[in-house]
Structure formats: structure tokens, C-alpha cells
N, C-alpha and C positions, 0 to 999 in steps of 0.2 A: 244470723250468726250470733253465737253466744259471745257477748262482749267480754266475758271473763277469760275466754280462750285466747290467750296472747302468748307471744314469744319474742325474745330478743336474742342477739347473737354477738359474741365477742370473737373476732377473727384475728388471730395472731400470725406473725411470720410474713411470708412472701406474697407476691401477687397471685401465685398459684393457689395459695390457701384462700385468698379473697374470692377467687373464682369458685372454688369448691364450696365455700360458705354460702355463696349466692345460689348455687344449685340446690343446696340443702334448704335454704330459706324459701325458695320457690315451692319445694315439696310441702313444707309446713303451711304455706299460704293455700296450696291446693287442698289441704286437709281441713281448711276452715279456720286456721289460726290467723290472728291479726298481728302483723309485725309492728313492734315498737322499737324505735332506734335506741341504741345503747344508752344514750344520754338520759332517757326517761327514768332509768333506775335511780338517778340522783335527784329526781323530782318527786319522790315518794309515791311513785306509781308501782303497783304490784304487777309482776309478770308470772304467767303460768309456768313457762319453761324458759330457762336460760341455756343457750347452746354455747359451748366454748370449743372453738376450733384451734387446737394446739399446734405448736411447732416443736420439733425435737431434734433439730439439725445440729446445733452446737450448744455449749453450756449456757450461754446467756439466754438463748431462746428457750431452753428447758426451764431455766429459773423464772422467766417471764410467764411461762405457761403454768408452772406450779403456783406462782403468786396469784394468777387469775383464778385458779381453782379455789385457793384459800379465801380470796375476796368474795367469791360467789357463795361459798359455804357460810360466810359470815352474814351475807344478805339473806340466805335461806333461814339462818338462825333468827334473824330479825324480822322474819315473815314477809320479806320483800319478794321472795321467789318461792314458788311451790316445788319445782323440780329442776334438777341440774343434769344436763346431758353433756358429756365430754367426749370429743372425738379427735381424729387427726393423727399427725405424725408421732407425737409423744405417746399416745395410747398404743399406736402400732408397735412401738419399741418396748414400752414398759407397762403393758396392760396389767400383768399380775401384781407388780409392785404398787402401781397406782391404786388398784382396787383394794389392796391391803391397807394402805395409808389413808385412803379417803373413802371409807365405807358409806359415808353420807351421800355420795354421788349416786344419782338414781339410774343412770345408764352410761355405759362405755361403748365406744365404737372406734375402730381403727380408721385408716384413711378412707375417704369416700371412694368407692369403686369407680375406677376410670371408665367412662363411657365413650365409645367411639362415635356415638350418635349425638346430634344436636339436642341440647336441653335448654329450655328457657330458664333465665335466672332472675332473681329478685335483687335489684340494686340495693345495697345496704346504705349507701350515702348518695347524695346528689353530686354528680361530677360531670365534667365535660368529656371524660375519656372512658374507655372500657377495654376489656381483655378478650383475647381469642386464644384459648389453649389448644395447641395443635398436637401435643404429645405428652406422654407421661413416662416416668422412669428414665433410665440412662444406660448407655453402652460404654461410657468412658472408663468406669471403674477406677477413678482416682483413689489413691491409697488412703487419703484422709477423709473420704466422703462416705457418709452413712446412707445416702439417698438410694443406692441400689438395694440395700437391705430393707428400706422402708417402702419404696415405690416399685421395686423390681426392675427388670430390664426394660429397654425402650419399647414403648407401645405408641405407634403413630396413628392419629385419626385418619380415616380415609379422606382423600382429597375432596370428594363430593360433600362429605359432612362438614368439612372446614369451610367450604364455599357456601354451604347452606347457612351456616351461622354468620359468616361474613356479610352475606346479603341482608340478613335480619338486622345486624348491627348497623349496616349502611342506611337502613330505613329508620333507625331509632333516633337519629339526630346527633349522635356523638361527634366530637371534633377530632378525636384521636383514637386510633386503634393500636393497642399494644399486643403484639404476637408473643405469646409466652409458652414456656415448657421448661423442663429441667435443662435441656440443651436443644434449642429449636433448630440449630444447624445440623443436627443428626436426623431431623424428620425424614421419613421415607426409607431409611436404611433397612427397616424390617418389612417393607412393602414390596420389595422386589426391584429389579432394574428399571430405570426410567423415572424413579421418584426421588426428588431431592428438594431442598429448601428453595432453590431457584425456581423450579417448576411450580411449587406451591405459591411462592410470592407473586409470580407473574399471573397466576390464576386469581389470587386475591385482588390484585390491582385491577384486573379486567372485570371482575365481578362487582366491584364497588366504584362509585363515582362521587358520592357526597361527602365522604370522610376526607378532610384535608390532610391529616397526618397519619402515616402508618409507621410504627416503630418496632424494631426487632429487639427483644430482650434476651440476652445471653446467647452468645455464639462462641463455641469452642474454637480456639485458633486453628486447630487442625482441620476444621471443616470450612474455613472461610476461603473461598476460591476467588480467583480473578473474575469469573463469570458473575458471582454474587456481588462483588464490589462494583462492577460495571453497571449492573442492574440498579443498585442503590443510587449510584451517581447519576444515572440517566433518568430515573423516574422521579419527577418533581414532588410527588406526594409521599415518597418514602423519606423519613427523617435522615439527615446526614449525621447519624449517631451510631457509632459502632460499639456495642457492648462486648468487650473482649477480655475476659478474665485471664491473666497470664499466671497468677499465683506466685511465681518466683522467676528468677532469671538465671540462677546458677545451674549448670548442667547436672551436677551430682544430685542436687535437691530435686530438680525437675524429674530426674529418673526415679528417685525414691518416691516421688509423688505419683508416678505412673501417668504423667501428662502426655507422653507421646509426642512431645514438641520440645526442641532445645533452644538455646539462646540464639544461635545463628538464624534459625527459622523464624523465631519471634521478631528479631530485628528486621529481617527481610520483609515480613508481613506488614509490620508497622510502616516501613518506608513505602511499601506498595500502596497501602491505604492512603497515605498522605499525598502520594503522587497522583493517584486516580481521583481523589477527592480532597483537594487542598483546603476546602472550607469545612471539612468534617470534624466532629468531636469524637475522641476515643475515650470511653469509660473502661477502666480496668479494675481488677481487685487483686490484692496480694495477701499472702499469709506470712506472718512473722513468727519465729519461734518453732518452726517445724522441727520434729525430732532430729537431732544430730547437727542442726544448723550451727555453723561456727561463726565467730565474729567476722572473719574474713569474708565468708559467703554472704553474711548480712550486709557488709559494707559494699560488696559487689552489687547487691540489689539496690542499695541506696544511691550509688553512683549512677546506675542505669536509670533510675527514676528522675534524677537530676538532669541527665542527658536527654531523655526522651520527652519529658515534660508532658505527661498525660493531662488532658484537660479536666478529666473527672477520675477520681480514684477512691476506692474503698479499701480499708485495711482491716484485717482480722488477725487476732492472735490465735495461734493454733489451738484447736479444741480436741482433746484426746477422746475419741469415740470408740466405744466397745464394738467389737466385731469388724473393725476396719484393719487392713494390713498395717497401717502406720501405728496402730495402738501399741504393738510390742517392740517398736523400734527403740534402740538405746544408743546414747542417753537422751532422755527427754530434757527439753530446755526448761530451766527454772522459770516459774511464772513471773517473777520480778524482772528477769531478763527479757521475757517476751513483752511485758508491758513497756519496758524502757525502749525496746526496738520499735514498738508500736508508736510511742510518742515521738520518736525521732522521725519516722516516716511522715506522721501527721504534720509535724512542724515544717518539714521540707515541702510537703504538698500544699499547705496553707499559703506559703510564699509563692509557689508556682501558680496556684489558682488565683491569687490576688493579682499577680502580674498579668495573667491572661485576661482577667475581667477588666483590669484597669486600662488595658490596651483598647478596649471597646468604647471607652468614654468619648463622646462626641460623634459616635457612629449610629446609624439607624439599625433597628432590629424589628423583626416581626414577633408580636407577642399575642398569645392566646390568654384572654382574661378569664380567670377561674373563680374569683371571689373578691370579697371586700372586707377589710378589717380596719377598725378605727379610722374610717374615712378614706383609707388608701386601697386602691385596687391592686390585686395580686394576680400575677400571671406567670407564664413560662414561655421560653423559646423552644424551637424544635430541638435544640441542643441540650435540653434538660428533661429527663424522664420524670414522670410524676412520683412524688413521695420520697425519692432518693437523691435528687439533684437540687440545684438552687432554684430560686424564683426571681421574678422581676417585680419590684414595687413601682407601680405606675402612678405618677403624680399628674393625673389629668382628670377633669370632671367629665361626666356624661358617658363614660364607658359602659358597656354591657357585658355581663357574664356570658361567655360562649362566643364572644366576638373576637376577631383578629384585628390588630391595630399596628400600624407602622409608627414606632416610637423612637425617640433619640435617647441614648444612654447619657446620663448626666453625672452619675456617681457609681462607685463600685465598692463591694466588700469582698471578703475572701471567697464567698460562694454565691452571693446574690448581687443583683444589679438594681439600680434606680434609673427610671426612664420617665420621660414626659413628652 
């Protein structure tokens, strides 16, 4: 192999982008390229090709992707990189404009073509968890979302291909399997009758035996059935973690968002989840500053969050995306008002999160150890998804990365725990 034939990759955005980046990385490895971790660029090592997998979902993601391209161009100018390939969601949406503004980029490509067949992936970083993408695209057509324009309608992987990859991952030694897609709860709707997420999940559980944790990432409230909840509650290897983005709670706003789910249904579902699984954690996300959102409607959302007390919460300020139905809604909420509402929700949630974490002090928890920094081991519980939720700082010697330990919580922060 030619030692000068190397590549590195910058993967931006969500878990789904990470998955796609690893598929592409495996292709380059198969063509004789040697993979160099991203950090090698800061160590004066030259890279033949730098791949940038962009995100174009919301404004902040676009800005991050643009900055990554600019940084790469500077590295190319400084002779650290020979060629730059840029692909992904941002390119899918703005190929013509990007090509005009960044002519120095050597190759452009839209989103990686979704394959229904199992493809081996090259892990970009060492980790205890992995992903299983079961679908691409979406049928929900939320009025604020650009995903259908980027990824297209729902495309579910055939069950046999999902199981084939699940078995491969089961043999790989990972400790956690994250099932991902734009909306995994919609899996199978395009495959005909008899196919749904419950059928798939049962098959994954049956086909695997070595993976201790199986986690579901993103389930639309409309598709979360009693049957699904009972399966999660009953199966010990499925994390008691419900990823349930509600986006808002006011009925008028929910209708404008085209969520297909109202306040009453949302409340009923949350109560059902907590009745079936009293020990579960619910992660949700909300959007503040959606077009026409009044102060009264925002206060309704704020009161609801105080009442329900979600264990995990992500907040987004509304991003006006071209080509979406919400783009032309009037009036648009001023950005300062959106930011102020964002801060209000975050302040409320910080208090809620701290109180919930503080209630765990003195109690035992099961922790998966994932690394060590400054002499302290860092891990997660089944109630925290990788990269987006809190961690556990484990103050005990002799722990091993990849091991599960029963630890006692001795302190807490807003989002993290300390255990020994």
C-alpha cells in the first residue's frame, strides 16, 4: 500500500451522519487508502484527502458545516491536505451555491445513497457503542422540517438486512446498540402490512444475545403504541429510555407544525409511559419561536414543562428553512424573542434536571465505563444516550473501559452524576 495514500474525515451533525461517514470510510479503506483520525491534522501530518460530511438541517448546523469547509481550505492552502471532498445534507440542498463560493473544493456529493443492504463500516473512533440504521427519510412532513426535501420519503430497510447487521454488531463486542433513523417508529410502513417497529425490535432482540443495551433513538409520539411500550418494559436488554420529541404543547402551534398529535394525546401518552415503566426516562425536544407563537402560547409550553418534568430535554430555536411550509408563515418571531424564550426554558430545565439527579444521591446505579480523563473514569447509565445526555464521573480505581459496574451516587450536577 502506498503510505502517502491517506484520508481523514470530519463528520458533522447527527448519529445518522456518523453512520453514513463510516460507510464511506470503509469504501476508501477498500480502495487502498489508510485512515487517519481527525486529530492527526493538528500534528503536522499530511492527508491525501479530507472528507467532510456536512449537516444542513438548521442554521447552526449549516454554519458549522461552512466553517468546517473554510478550515479545510486553509489546511489545503498550508499544504496539509491535497484534496477536499465535501458531501452530505448541506450539499444536497445548496450544491450550486456552495460550488460557486468554494471553487477550491475538489469534489461535491449530496447525501450518501441509502442502501437497504448491509454494508460494513469503518469505526471513526474507539467507542463502546454502535449504530443500526433501519430507515431513511420520513413520512411525517412536519411543516418546519427540511428532512423530506433532503432525504426523501420513508425508506425502510428489509427486516432480513437489519437482522444481518444486528448479528454482525452482536459479534463485534459492542456494549450498546443504538437503533437510528429519521423516525424509527415509522419503520415498515412502506413495506406492507405486518411490518412495524415492534416486529423489528422483537427480531433484533432474538437475533442478538451479547449486546447488553439496546436503545431506540427518535420515536414520533403518534407511533408509540402500548404494544411497543410493553415490549420495552418487559425486555431487560432494551434501555428504559423513551426518545419522544413533542416540539410544542399548544394545539394551534402543533397543528401549524403538522405534528398530527395534540396536547391531550401527548399528556395521555406521557402518563401511559410512566404507568407502564415507572423507572423510565423520557427525553424530549421542543421548538421555541415557531412562526406566530404568542407569549401566551409560549407560557403554556413553559407551564407544561414544569408540570411534566421531563428527565431529559433538548431545546431548539426555530430555524426558518427554505422549501418548508412554515417558511412563509407570518409573523415570524424576532430572533431576540426566540433566544429569550430559549433561555427561559433552559433555566427551568436546569433546575428540574438538577433536582432529578440530586434525588439519586445515595442510591446505586449501573454504569458502563467508556473512558478516562485526568485520572477519573467516565461512564453512562442506560438512561443517558451517548453524546447528547449526561455522564457519570466514577471515582473508583481499577475500573475497565467497556465494563459494567454497580456504583453509588455520591454527588450530582445539573446533568451529570458522581459515583463511587
